[in-house]
C-alpha positions in Angstrom: -32.1 -17.2 95.8 -29.8 -14.2 96.3 -31.1 -11.5 98.7 -32.4 -8.4 97.0 -34.0 -5.0 97.8 -37.6 -4.4 96.9 -39.4 -1.2 96.0 -43.0 -0.7 95.0 -42.9 2.3 92.7 -45.8 4.7 93.3 -45.4 6.4 89.9 -43.4 6.2 86.6 -40.9 8.9 87.6 -39.9 7.0 90.8 -39.5 3.8 88.9 -37.3 5.4 86.2 -35.2 7.3 88.7 -34.6 4.1 90.8 -33.4 2.1 87.8 -31.3 5.1 86.5 -29.5 5.6 89.9 -29.0 1.9 90.8 -27.1 -1.1 89.5 -28.6 -4.5 88.7 -32.2 -3.2 88.9 -35.1 -5.1 87.4 -38.7 -4.1 86.9 -41.3 -6.6 88.2 -44.8 -6.8 86.6 -46.6 -10.1 86.5 -43.4 -12.0 87.4 -44.3 -15.0 85.3 -40.8 -15.2 83.9 -38.5 -13.0 86.1 -39.5 -14.8 89.4 -38.8 -18.2 87.8 -35.4 -17.0 86.6 -34.5 -15.6 90.0 -35.4 -18.9 91.7 -33.2 -20.7 89.2 -30.3 -18.4 89.9 -30.2 -17.1 86.3 -31.3 -13.6 87.1 -30.0 -12.1 90.4 -30.9 -8.4 90.6 -29.8 -6.3 93.5 -33.0 -4.4 93.5 -36.5 -5.3 92.2 -38.9 -2.4 91.4 -42.5 -3.5 91.5 -44.4 -1.5 88.8 -47.8 -3.0 89.2 -49.2 0.2 90.7 -48.3 2.3 87.7 -51.1 3.7 85.5 -50.2 1.6 82.5 -53.4 -0.5 82.2 -55.4 1.3 79.6 -56.6 0.1 76.1 -57.7 3.1 74.0 -58.3 4.0 70.4 -56.4 7.1 69.2 -57.8 9.6 66.7 -55.9 8.0 63.8 -57.3 4.6 64.6 -54.2 3.3 66.4 -54.9 1.1 69.4 -52.7 2.0 72.4 -52.2 -0.7 74.9 -50.6 0.0 78.3 -47.7 -2.2 79.2 -49.4 -3.5 82.3 -52.5 -4.8 80.5 -52.8 -8.5 81.2 -52.6 -11.0 78.4 -56.1 -12.2 79.3 -57.6 -8.7 79.1 -56.0 -7.9 75.8 -57.2 -11.1 74.2 -60.7 -10.5 75.4 -60.9 -6.8 74.4 -63.6 -6.3 71.7 -61.4 -4.0 69.6 -58.6 -6.5 69.5 -60.9 -9.4 68.7 -62.5 -7.5 65.9 -59.6 -5.7 64.3 -56.7 -8.1 65.2 -58.1 -11.6 65.7 -54.6 -13.0 65.0 -53.4 -11.3 68.1 -56.2 -12.5 70.3 -55.7 -16.1 69.1 -51.9 -16.0 69.6 -52.4 -14.9 73.2 -55.0 -17.6 73.9 -52.7 -20.3 72.5 -49.7 -18.9 74.4 -50.3 -20.0 78.0 -52.8 -21.2 80.5 -55.5 -19.0 81.8 -53.7 -18.6 85.1 -50.6 -17.3 83.4 -52.5 -15.1 81.0 -54.2 -13.5 84.0 -50.8 -12.6 85.5 -48.6 -12.0 82.5 -48.4 -8.5 81.0 -48.0 -7.2 77.5 -44.7 -5.5 78.3 -43.3 -8.6 80.2 -44.3 -10.9 77.3 -42.0 -9.1 75.0 -39.1 -9.4 77.5 -39.5 -13.1 78.3 -36.3 -15.1 77.8 -35.8 -18.3 76.0 -37.0 -21.7 77.3 -34.0 -23.5 75.9 -33.1 -26.4 78.3 -29.4 -25.5 78.3 -30.2 -21.9 79.3 -32.0 -23.3 82.4 -29.3 -25.9 83.2 -26.4 -24.3 85.2 -24.3 -27.4 84.4 -24.5 -26.6 80.7 -22.6 -24.1 78.6 -24.9 -21.2 77.5 -23.7 -17.9 76.0 -27.0 -16.3 77.0 -26.6 -17.1 80.6 -22.8 -16.9 80.8 -21.3 -14.9 77.8 -18.4 -16.7 76.3 -19.1 -20.1 77.8 -20.3 -21.8 74.7 -23.5 -23.3 73.5 -24.2 -26.9 74.3 -27.4 -26.8 72.3 -25.3 -26.8 69.1 -24.5 -30.5 68.7 -26.8 -31.4 71.6 -30.5 -31.8 71.9 -31.9 -29.1 69.6 -35.3 -30.3 68.5 -36.9 -27.1 69.7 -34.1 -24.8 68.5 -34.0 -22.2 65.8 -33.3 -22.8 62.1 -33.5 -19.1 61.2 -31.5 -16.2 62.6 -29.1 -18.3 64.6 -25.3 -18.0 65.0 -22.4 -20.1 66.1 -23.0 -18.7 69.6 -26.7 -19.4 70.0 -29.6 -21.3 68.4 -32.3 -20.6 71.0 -35.8 -19.7 69.8 -37.8 -16.8 71.1 -40.8 -18.2 73.0 -43.5 -15.6 72.6 -46.6 -16.2 70.6 -47.9 -12.7 71.2 -44.8 -11.1 69.7 -45.2 -13.1 66.5 -48.6 -11.5 65.9 -47.3 -8.1 66.9 -44.5 -8.3 64.4 -47.0 -9.2 61.7 -49.1 -6.2 62.7 -46.2 -3.6 62.5 -46.8 -2.8 66.2 -44.6 -0.2 67.9 -43.1 -0.4 71.5 -43.1 2.9 73.5 -40.3 3.0 76.1 -39.4 5.6 78.6 -36.4 6.6 80.7 -35.2 9.7 82.5 -33.8 10.8 79.2 -37.3 10.8 77.5 -39.5 8.6 75.4 -38.7 6.7 72.2 -40.7 4.4 70.0 -39.3 1.2 68.5 -41.0 -1.1 65.9 -41.5 -4.5 67.4 -39.7 -5.9 64.3 -36.6 -4.1 65.5 -37.0 -4.6 69.2 -35.5 -8.1 69.5 -31.9 -8.7 68.3 -30.4 -11.6 66.5 -27.8 -13.4 68.7 -24.7 -12.8 66.5 -21.7 -12.9 68.9 -23.6 -11.3 71.8 -26.6 -13.6 72.4 -27.0 -12.3 76.0 -28.1 -8.9 74.6 -31.6 -9.9 73.4 -33.3 -6.5 72.8 -32.5 -2.9 72.0 -33.9 -1.8 75.3 -31.4 0.1 77.4 -31.0 -1.1 81.1 -32.8 2.0 82.4 -35.7 2.0 80.0 -39.3 0.9 80.8 -41.8 -0.4 78.3 -44.9 1.9 78.8 -47.1 0.9 75.9 -47.6 -1.0 72.7 -49.3 0.7 69.7 -51.2 -1.2 67.0 -51.6 0.8 63.8 -54.7 0.4 61.6 -54.1 -2.7 59.5 -57.3 -3.3 57.4 -56.1 -6.7 56.2 -55.7 -7.9 59.8 -59.5 -8.2 60.2 -59.1 -11.4 58.2 -56.2 -13.0 60.0 -55.3 -16.3 61.7 -52.7 -17.7 64.0 -51.8 -21.4 63.8 -49.5 -23.1 66.4 -48.0 -26.5 65.9 -46.7 -28.1 69.1 -46.0 -31.4 70.7 -49.0 -31.3 72.9 -52.1 -29.0 73.2 -51.5 -28.2 76.9 -49.7 -24.9 76.3 -46.4 -26.3 75.0 -44.1 -23.9 73.2 -44.4 -23.8 69.4 -42.4 -26.0 67.1 -43.7 -23.8 64.3 -46.3 -21.0 64.4 -47.6 -18.8 61.7 -49.4 -15.5 61.9 -51.0 -14.5 58.6 -53.4 -12.1 57.0 -54.5 -12.2 53.4 -56.5 -10.0 51.0 -57.3 -11.3 47.5 -59.2 -9.7 44.6 -60.1 -11.5 41.4 -57.8 -14.3 42.4 -54.7 -12.1 43.0 -53.1 -11.3 46.3 -53.5 -7.6 47.0 -52.2 -7.6 50.6 -50.5 -10.2 52.8 -48.8 -10.3 56.1 -46.8 -13.2 57.4 -44.7 -13.9 60.6 -43.2 -17.1 62.0 -42.6 -18.3 65.5 -40.8 -21.4 66.9 -38.3 -21.4 64.1 -36.2 -18.3 64.7 -34.1 -16.6 67.4 -36.5 -13.7 67.3 -40.1 -13.2 66.1 -39.7 -13.6 62.4 -41.4 -11.4 59.8 -41.5 -13.3 56.6 -40.8 -10.4 54.2 -39.3 -12.6 51.5 -42.5 -14.6 51.3 -44.7 -11.4 51.4 -42.8 -9.8 48.5 -43.2 -13.0 46.4 -46.9 -13.3 47.1 -47.9 -9.6 46.6 -49.5 -9.4 43.1 -49.3 -13.1 42.5 -52.2 -15.5 42.0 -53.6 -16.9 45.2 -52.7 -20.5 44.6 -51.3 -23.3 46.7 -48.3 -23.5 44.3 -47.5 -19.8 44.9 -48.0 -20.1 48.6 -45.5 -23.0 48.7 -43.0 -21.2 46.5 -43.1 -18.2 48.8 -42.8 -20.3 51.9 -39.8 -22.2 50.5 -38.0 -19.0 49.6 -38.5 -17.7 53.2 -37.0 -20.9 54.6 -34.2 -21.2 52.1 -31.6 -19.6 54.4 -32.4 -22.1 57.2 -29.5 -23.7 59.0 -30.9 -26.8 60.9 -29.3 -28.9 63.5 -29.3 -32.7 63.3 -32.6 -33.2 65.0 -34.7 -30.1 64.0 -34.4 -30.2 60.2 -38.1 -31.2 60.2 -39.0 -27.7 61.1 -38.2 -26.4 57.6 -40.8 -28.6 55.9 -43.2 -28.2 58.8 -43.0 -24.4 58.6 -43.5 -24.4 54.8 -46.6 -26.7 55.0 -48.1 -24.6 57.9 -47.7 -21.4 55.9 -49.5 -23.0 52.9 -52.2 -24.4 55.1 -52.9 -21.1 56.8 -52.9 -19.1 53.6 -55.1 -21.7 51.9 -57.6 -21.4 54.7 -57.7 -17.6 54.6 -58.1 -17.7 50.8 -61.0 -20.2 51.0 -62.7 -18.0 53.6 -62.4 -15.0 51.4 -63.8 -16.9 48.4 -66.8 -18.1 50.5 -67.6 -14.7 51.9 
């Protein structure tokens, strides 16, 4: 591991000034991804700023019903919070399916959004990877790509985004608050992660000197009836082959509100807006669920060994919507 300087920031201002005045500075929170990447020689910051002492650990309800979550709230605490479990069960479930209890206790909300891909070629220094070394190529294309993306990819990268939590946040129209010495800005989670295009090493719209300070969850009435389903090779906290975050409202057999997002199939957390548009106002039937899922996956570009994800994603969408619809009918 490369030598680096370490600073424990006593306040937000110090943290922001340090990253603004330095070069190759990284913020350290739970460290569940950054420390691994430093050990592997993929990340090699000159300075690490420990932000765990900052007052960013609150979960509070704002006057308009928005839930504000501090960036340093642990994944375990967020999943267990009564407001989250009641209003956004899809988020609580996504977090619980995302990692072991030990990791959830350390991992933070802000860090979860910033975790990097688990593509095997990204972690293998002997392989070509445009995320790790821009311009070097992508050995996953034409290589072992079973876990790779079928949506949002490019000729330069087919790596999937690994977060379960982010899939639920995209479905919920969550907003990321970030701060720098220049001030505060707010970014919809749906716009926070970038498609790879020809710059796959630039993964988010976050500037190098910006710190995530909070996530805001707006009131989403339909989210009280929501589910997260994760399909993976093994139940012991493997990354998703396909995951679906969904919420559904039906009246007199017609869909009056629907939210859908996909994980495991795309290069960023994927809001299924095509499927949502087709379902809104349609009859809540398996046939319409399947038609909407097929339309969402129509642009998919699979590799030789991950084409199964297209059918698997479609069937998972139908299964989750069918379950939600049946629960509505029974209630």
